[in-house]
C-alpha positions in Angstrom: -75.5 42.2 170.9 -73.2 41.5 173.4 -75.0 38.3 174.2 -74.5 37.2 170.4 -71.0 38.4 170.4 -70.4 35.9 173.1 -71.2 33.1 170.8 -70.0 34.4 167.3 -66.7 36.5 167.4 -66.7 38.4 164.2 -63.7 40.2 162.7 -66.1 42.5 160.6 -68.5 43.3 163.1 -68.3 46.7 161.6 -68.8 46.1 157.9 -71.9 44.2 157.5 -71.7 41.2 154.7 -74.9 39.3 155.5 -75.8 38.6 152.2 -72.4 36.7 151.5 -73.1 34.8 154.8 -76.8 33.6 153.7 -75.3 32.5 150.4 -72.5 30.4 151.8 -74.9 28.5 154.7 -75.5 25.6 152.4 -72.0 24.9 151.7 -71.1 24.2 155.6 -71.5 21.5 158.0 -74.7 22.0 160.7 -72.7 23.3 163.1 -71.0 25.9 160.7 -74.5 26.4 159.6 -76.0 27.7 162.6 -72.8 29.8 163.3 -73.5 31.6 160.0 -77.0 32.1 160.7 -76.2 33.6 163.9 -73.4 36.1 162.1 -76.1 37.1 160.0 -78.6 38.1 162.5 -75.7 39.7 164.4 -75.2 42.0 161.3 -78.9 42.6 160.9 -79.1 43.7 164.6 -75.8 45.9 164.7 -76.1 47.8 161.1 -76.4 51.4 161.6 -76.7 53.9 158.8 -74.2 57.1 158.3 -70.8 56.9 158.0 -67.7 56.5 160.3 -66.8 59.7 162.4 -63.0 59.4 160.8 -64.3 60.3 157.1 -65.6 63.6 158.4 -63.1 65.8 156.9 -61.9 69.1 159.2 -63.0 67.4 162.5 -62.8 70.5 165.1 -63.1 70.8 168.7 -67.0 70.7 169.1 -67.0 67.4 166.9 -64.2 65.5 169.2 -66.1 67.0 172.3 -68.9 64.6 170.8 -66.8 62.2 170.5 -65.7 61.6 174.1 -69.3 62.4 174.9 -70.2 59.6 173.2 -67.6 57.4 174.3 -68.5 58.1 177.9 -71.8 57.3 177.4 -71.3 54.0 176.4 -68.6 53.3 179.1 -71.2 54.5 181.5 -74.0 52.1 180.1 -71.8 49.4 180.6 -71.6 50.0 184.3 -74.4 47.9 185.1 -73.5 45.2 182.2 -72.2 42.3 183.7 -70.8 39.3 181.8 -68.5 36.1 183.2 -67.7 35.5 179.7 -66.3 38.3 178.9 -64.5 38.7 182.2 -62.8 35.5 181.8 -61.5 36.2 178.4 -57.9 37.1 177.7 -57.5 38.5 174.3 -54.5 40.0 172.4 -55.8 43.5 172.3 -57.0 43.6 176.0 -54.7 46.3 177.4 -55.2 45.0 181.1 -52.9 41.9 179.6 -50.5 44.2 177.6 -47.6 42.9 179.4 -47.8 39.7 177.8 -47.3 41.0 174.4 -43.4 41.6 175.4 -42.5 37.9 173.7 -43.5 39.4 170.3 -40.7 42.0 170.6 -38.1 39.8 168.5 -40.5 40.1 165.5 -39.5 43.8 165.5 -36.0 44.1 163.3 -35.5 47.9 164.0 -33.5 48.0 167.5 -34.1 51.6 168.1 -37.7 51.3 168.0 -37.6 47.9 169.7 -35.6 49.6 172.6 -38.3 52.3 172.6 -41.1 49.7 173.2 -39.2 48.0 175.8 -39.4 51.4 177.6 -43.1 51.7 177.0 -43.5 48.1 178.5 -41.2 49.0 181.4 -43.3 52.1 181.9 -46.7 50.6 181.9 -45.6 48.0 184.3 -44.3 50.6 187.1 -47.1 53.3 186.7 -50.2 51.6 185.3 -50.7 47.8 186.7 -50.2 49.1 190.2 -53.1 51.5 189.9 -55.5 48.8 187.7 -57.4 47.6 191.0 -58.6 50.8 191.9 -59.7 52.3 188.5 -63.2 52.4 187.6 -63.4 49.0 185.8 -66.3 47.2 184.1 -67.2 45.8 180.4 -66.1 48.1 177.7 -66.0 48.0 174.0 -62.0 47.9 174.2 -61.6 49.3 170.5 -63.4 52.9 170.5 -61.6 54.6 167.6 -63.3 57.2 165.2 -63.7 54.4 162.6 -66.3 52.4 164.9 -68.7 55.9 166.0 -71.0 56.2 163.0 -72.8 59.7 162.5 -75.7 60.6 160.5 -75.2 63.3 158.0 -77.0 65.9 160.2 -73.9 65.6 162.9 -71.8 66.6 160.5 -74.0 69.6 159.1 -74.7 71.0 162.4 -71.3 70.7 164.1 -69.4 72.1 161.2 -68.7 75.4 163.3 -67.5 75.9 166.9 -70.3 75.4 169.2 -70.7 76.1 173.3 -70.3 73.4 175.3 -73.6 73.9 176.9 -75.3 73.1 173.3 -73.0 70.5 172.2 -74.5 67.0 173.8 -78.0 67.6 171.9 -75.5 66.9 169.0 -74.6 63.7 170.0 -78.0 62.7 169.5 -76.8 62.8 165.6 -74.6 60.0 166.2 -75.9 56.8 165.3 -73.6 54.3 167.9 -70.8 52.2 167.8 -69.9 49.5 165.8 -67.6 46.3 166.1 -67.3 44.8 169.6 -65.3 41.9 168.6 -62.5 43.0 171.0 -64.8 43.9 173.9 -63.3 43.2 177.2 -63.1 43.8 180.9 -61.0 46.4 182.3 -60.5 50.0 183.3 -62.9 52.6 181.6 -60.0 55.0 181.0 -58.6 52.4 178.6 -61.2 53.4 176.2 -60.6 57.0 176.5 -56.9 56.4 176.0 -57.7 54.1 172.8 -60.4 56.9 171.4 -57.4 59.8 171.8 -54.4 57.9 170.5 -56.7 56.6 167.4 -57.8 60.2 166.6 -53.8 61.7 167.1 -52.8 59.0 164.6 -54.8 60.6 161.6 -51.7 63.3 162.2 -48.7 61.6 161.6 -46.5 64.8 162.2 -48.5 65.9 165.3 -46.7 67.9 167.9 -47.2 68.2 171.5 -49.5 71.4 171.1 -51.6 69.7 168.3 -51.9 66.6 170.3 -53.1 68.6 173.5 -55.5 70.5 171.4 -57.1 67.1 170.0 -57.1 65.3 173.3 -58.6 68.0 175.3 -62.0 68.2 174.2 -62.5 64.3 173.7 -61.3 64.2 177.5 -63.7 67.1 178.6 -66.9 65.3 176.6 -65.8 61.7 178.0 -65.9 63.2 181.7 -68.9 65.4 181.2 -70.5 62.1 180.1 -68.7 59.8 182.7 -68.2 62.2 185.9 -65.5 61.3 188.4 -63.9 62.7 191.5 -61.2 65.2 191.3 -58.6 62.6 193.0 -59.6 60.1 190.4 -59.6 62.6 187.5 -55.9 63.5 188.1 -54.9 59.8 188.6 -56.5 58.8 185.1 -55.0 61.5 183.4 -51.5 60.7 184.8 -52.2 57.4 183.3 -53.1 58.5 179.7 -49.6 58.7 178.1 -48.3 55.2 179.4 -51.8 53.8 178.4 -52.0 55.4 175.2 -48.2 54.4 174.2 -49.3 50.9 175.1 -51.8 50.5 172.8 -49.5 52.0 169.7 -47.2 49.3 170.7 -50.1 46.8 171.1 -51.6 47.4 167.5 -47.8 47.5 165.9 -46.9 44.2 167.2 -50.2 43.0 166.3 -49.5 44.1 162.6 -46.3 42.3 162.8 -47.9 38.9 163.7 -50.4 39.5 161.2 -47.6 39.8 158.6 -46.0 37.0 159.7 -49.0 34.6 159.7 -50.5 36.0 156.2 -49.2 35.6 152.6 -51.5 38.5 151.3 -50.0 41.1 153.8 -49.1 44.0 152.0 -51.8 46.3 153.3 -50.7 45.2 157.0 -47.3 46.0 155.8 -48.1 49.5 154.7 -50.0 50.2 158.1 -46.8 48.7 159.9 -44.8 51.2 157.9 -46.9 54.2 159.3 -46.8 53.3 162.6 -42.8 53.0 162.5 -43.1 56.7 161.5 -45.6 57.6 163.9 -44.4 56.1 167.0 -41.3 57.5 167.6 -42.9 61.2 167.2 -45.0 60.2 169.9 -42.6 58.9 172.2 -40.7 62.1 171.5 -43.5 64.4 171.8 -45.9 63.1 174.4 -43.9 62.6 177.3 -45.1 62.8 181.0 -45.3 66.7 180.6 -48.3 65.8 178.4 -50.4 64.5 180.8 -49.7 67.7 183.3 -50.4 69.9 180.9 -54.1 68.5 180.0 -54.6 68.3 184.3 -53.7 71.9 184.2 -56.2 72.9 181.3 -59.2 71.1 182.7 -58.6 72.8 186.3 
């Protein structure tokens, strides 16, 4: 699948429309025809049954543990995969190059929010960038949000109640897998953990620090159970979670602003940007550095 993605970068990898691709092949040039054929095969190879994890109502800590465990399994699986193409690319949504996005801050008209985002860049540069060389690094999904994890109906039915951790890993098999590798990148694996957590937190736009911890903790436990780490590296990666999650929020918001500026049919993106404007100040207020210390204390 990754091999095909290196040739065809699809914005809708998680939403197969193979029929549309086939129907339109005859109306394109030879080069475009080959691309559409490749795209069709990519959709066929990556189509998964089930529904996104994000559509499961009343998600509990057992389900979130499985979410983290699945993310950890994927990162561990990528350890042995090498790709010079992926390693060399430099995408907008690659957090390793987050500092490059500062030039888009001018597109934010809210002065208070812009100031908060500037603080996120400063924190990322001082606390995350220096540690990138020593973090576990490799090819990673780069968009491990709950919308991209597909689950079988049995997973929802079997994990509706709280379950002991020793039995939880069996339920990961009820998940079909991750889709949408369009943003695949090379970088620290803990970035994927941060992405998974922040997207799950974004489901609740009135999150408090207590709620943030209760949501994040089982995801973290599942991730590190699947992808073990030494205690000293664990403390380092946990200490970087908050600045990386903050960076992901800013990255998403700036991406929305760029899209709104370049697209005429942008009502959907405007609505998403408005939600982000509401969520980010709440997260920046509640999720300060104490958040990571609370997590580490809970995991000891």
